[in-house]
N, C-alpha and C positions, 0 to 999 in steps of 0.2 A: 773195176777193182771189186765191186760188190757182187756177192753171190746171192742166190735166192734161198729161201727157207720156208718152213711151214709156219702158217699161222691159221689156226682154226679155233672154234669155240672151246675145244678142250685144252688147247696147248698154249695159251697166251702166257702161261706161267711155267717155270721149271721147278719151283718149289725147293730150293735150298733155303728154307726158311729157318729162322730161329724162333723157337716157341717159348720164350720167357718174357715176362712182362717187364717193361723197361721204365726205370725212373731215372731221369737224367741227373737228379741231385744225388743219386746214390752211385757214384763212380766206383769202378773196380779199383781196389787197393792192391798193388803188386807186392809180392814178397821182396825182401831186401836183395835177393840174388837175381831178380828179374827187372829188366828195364823196358820201357815202352819202345816199340819199334819206331824208326824214323818216318816210316810211311806205310800206307796200306794200298794195295792194288787189287782191283776187282776185274774178273773175267766171267762171262756167262751170258745169260739170256734175259728175258723180261723181268724176272723177279729182282734183278739188280741193275737193269739198264737205267742210268740216271739221266738219259736224254740224248744219247749218241744217235739214236734213230731220227731225231729231229733234224739232223744235218745232212741227210741225203734222201733221195726219193724213195719212199716206202709208205704203205698204208698201215704198217705195223707200228703205230704211234699211240701216245696217250697224252699229248700236249694240249689238252682241251678239258673243259669241265665235264663231269664233276671230279675228275682226277685232280689231286693237289689241294682239295678244299681244306685240308687240315695241315698242309705244308706251311712253313713260315711265309707270311705274305699271301697265303691262299693262291699260290701260283702253280699252274699245271706245267711242271718242268719236263715232262716226258717220262716221269716215274709211273709205273703201273700200280699206283697206290693212291689212297686218299691223303697220304702224308709221306714220311720218310721211308726209306728202304732198309732191309737188313744190313746192307753194305754201309749205310750211314751210321747205324747203331754200332756196327762192327768197329768202325773207326772211332766213334765216341768212347766205347768201352776200353779201347786201347789207349785213350788219351791223345789221339793224333789230331783229329779235327772233327767238326760238327757234321759236315757232309762230305762225301767223296764225289767231286764233280765229274761230269762226262768229259772224256779226253777231247772229243771233237768240239767242245764248246769254244768258240773263238775268243772269248773274253778271259781265258785262263792267264794267270800271271805266273812268273817263275816260282813264287812262293807256293802257289797251288800245286805246281808240278813236283816240287821238292817233298811234299808230304803225301803224295800219292794221288792217283786218278783212277777213273773207272773206264774200262774198255768194253764193257758188256753191251750186247746188242740184242734187243727183243727179237724173238722168233728164230734164234740160232740154236744149234745143237752140237753134240759131239761129232757126229759123222758129217762128212762133206755133202752127202746126199740130202741129209736133213736141211742143211744150210743152203741148199740149192733147189728146194722143193716148190715153194710158192712165191713168197714175197721177198724183196731185197732185204738183206740183213748182213751183218758182219760175221762171217764164220769165225771159229776159234783161230784158224790159221791167220785170217786177216787181223784179228785182235792182237795176235802175237806180232804181226808186222807193225801195227801201231805202237806196240810196246817197244819194238826195236827203234822206231822213229823217236819215241819218247826218250830213250836212253841217249841217243845222239844229241837231242836238244839239251838235255841236262848236262851232258859232257861239255857242250859249248858254253854253258852258263857257269858251271862250278868246277869243272875239271874232271879228269878221269878217275882220280883216287876217291874223291868224295862221291862221285856217281857210283863207283863200285861198292862203296860202303853202304849207300842207300839201298842199292839193289839186293845185296846179300843179307842185309840185316832187317829188311822189311817183312811184313806178313802179306801173303797172297790168299785171296779168297776166290774159289772156283764154284760156280753155281749154275749148272745146266743139266740137261738130260731129258726132261719131260717131253720136249718137242720131238725127240727121237722116238719116244713111245707113241706119240700121236701119229707120226708117219706110219708106224707099224700097223696101227688100227685103221688109218684112213685109206692107205693104198691097198691093203690086203695083198701086198706083193710078197710078204714074208709069211711063212707058215711054221717055221721052226723057232719057237721063242727062245730056246736055249742058245742056238747059234746066233740069234740076233743080239741077245744081251752080251754074248761073248764078243761080238763085233764092236758094240758100243764101248765096252770096257777096254778093248784093244786101242780104240781111238783115245780114250781117256788116258791110258798109259803113255801113248805117244805124245799127247799134249804135255803131260807132266815132265817127260824127258826133255822136250824142247824148252819148256820153261826153266828147268834146271840148267840147261846148257847156256841160257841167257843170264844166269846168275842168281835166280831165285833159290832159296834154301828152306824157308818155312812156308808150307802151303796147306791150307785147310780146304777140304773138298766135301761138299754137301751131298748126301745121298738122296734118293728119290722118296717122295711122300707116298701115302696111300692114295694113289692117283684115282682109283675108282670111287673115292669118297668125296671128290670135289662136287660142288652143286650141279655143274653142267652134266658130267657123266651120269650122275644119279637121275637127272631129268631125261637124258637121252637113252640110257640103257638100263636104268634101275627099276623099270616096271611101274605099276600103278602106285606103289608105296615108296618109290624113289630110294630103294636100298642101295648100299654100296655095291659096286660092280667088282666081283671078286677076282675075275681073270685079270683085270687091270691091276688090282692090288698085288696079285701074285707076280706079275711082271716086275713090279717095283721091288718086291722082296728078292727075287732072283738076281736082279741087277745089283742091289745093295750088297748082297753076300759076295758076289764076284768082285765088285769094286773094292770092298774092304780087304778081301784076300789079295787082290792085285797090289794095293798100296802097301800092305804088310810085306809082301815079297819085294817090291820095288825099292823101298826105303834103304835097305842095306846096300843096294847096288849104287845108290846115289850118295857118295861120300859127303857127310856133313849135312844131309837133308833132314827135315822134320816134316813128315807127311801125316796130317791129322784127318781122319775120317769123321764126319759129323753125322750122327744118326738123326734122322728126321721122322722116319716112318712111324715108329711106335709112340713117340711123344705126341705127334700130330693126331694120330688115331685116338689116343686117350682124350685129347681135347674135343675131338669130334663126338666121341661117345659120352663124354662127361663134361659138357660145356659149362655147367653151373659151378663146377669145382674150380674153374679158371676165371670166373667172372663174366662169362658170356651167357646170353639167353638163347641165341639161335646159331646153329652150326651146320644146318643142312641146306641153307640157301643164302644168297648174298644180300647185301643192303641195297644195292643199286637196282632200281626198277622192281620187277617181280622177284629178282634174285634167283630165278630158275635157269635163265639162259643168257642174260646180258653180260657181255664181256668186251674188252677192247673197244672198238668204235661203236658197238651196240650200247655200251654204257656211256651215255652222253647227256647233253643238257636236256634233251627231250624226255629222258627217263627220270630226271630229278623229281618231278611232281609225284611220282609213284614210288619213290625210294623211302627207306626207313628214316626216321627222324634222329635216331641215336645210333650212329655207326659203331660206337664202342661196344654195343650189346651184341653185335654180329661178328662172328669169327671171320666171315668173308666180306670183302668190300663189294665184289661182284661174283659172278658164277664160277670164277676160277681163281681170283686173287684175294688173299686175305687183306684185312685192313691194317692201318698203322698200329692200332692197339695190340695187334697180334704179332707184328714184326718186332723182333729185337735182335739179336745177333745170331748168326748161324753157327755159333761155336758152343751151343749149350746142350747138345743132344746126346752125347755118348753115354750109353747105358752102363759101360764098364768103368765110369769115372766115379770115384768116391768123394771128390771134393765138391761141395755144394755151395750155392750162393742164394740166399733168401732175401728178396727185396722186402724190407720191413713193412712197407706200405701195404703190400698184398698179403704178407704173412699175417698181419694184424686182422685182416678181413677174412682170413680163413682160406685164401686161395693157395693152391698147390704150387710149390716152387719147382724150378728145373735146375739141373746141374749145369754149372758153367765150366768149360774147359779152357778158359783163357790161359790159366797157368800151364796146362799141358802144352798149349801151343807156344807160349813164350819160353818155356823151358828149353826149347831148341833154337830159338831165333837168333841167338848170338853165337851158336856153335859153328 
């Protein structure tokens, strides 16, 4: 049932990140006409994989130290982070639950299922070819099959009507794509970047259509980051001064423009849907270029080991003696993954949003706030 996909030093992350600082005591207050969704569902790759890859044979895992050292209980759950993931903060800010558990976790209860689960699998991508490239992972189609299985389980537990209500009124978070870019550069099989991004967007459109046909109505989709500014690509292709790799960044920009256009066109065709594009690129780039304005000291290398190339299994207990002492000062946890202090919800990025949310803790210290678009998402989740 499992397909193969890419995992290399550049692509362990897909980067549907949220770049807003999170304070759990400062929960989002919803307007009177907006109610919290009953559940949150996650699809994607390593940036939101909560541990599904722990439950089948693959080397694309992170269930070992130093991952999880800032997670409650200091447990390496399979999250590619030193703490929680954006999907966890996503659920917290909607007031649904503290963490979104991996669907393949055998200890899940019916209460866990009713409030949403995580189907994401590290090293997957939008295209079937990406998800069959190197290491076993759950492709997006397989993640949808697990979602179909989930629906049947919930129907058996609480009945068809309540299940239908949960599925239609919940919020869905899609977070993938960077592994597709990695395959583009690794294989050198493709030469036409425009045709390649067209293909990825076509697969994204197909996934959204399938998800809608299964009952989803409110879906947030993260765009690509400035991929050429991750620490590893800067080490690998950025020259002596490790500058950002501009052709990688341009691929992200091209993809994001097409993804946003596709979603704008698709939403009217899917009656009652709410498709929200989450801009990541420019907010993340600003953090990279101006780390001190956001409370960071280092943004061009990771905390783990040298921070120049360590990622995935290369970031392990052997690299801990060489790692930084204060991970919160570093934007990146390793050479491709940001740390938990950088994660917060992937719903914060849209540049066209006027509604802002300022965390008083960070505002008082002079850090720049990001816009939150929870209201924009919730505005459609009951329609």
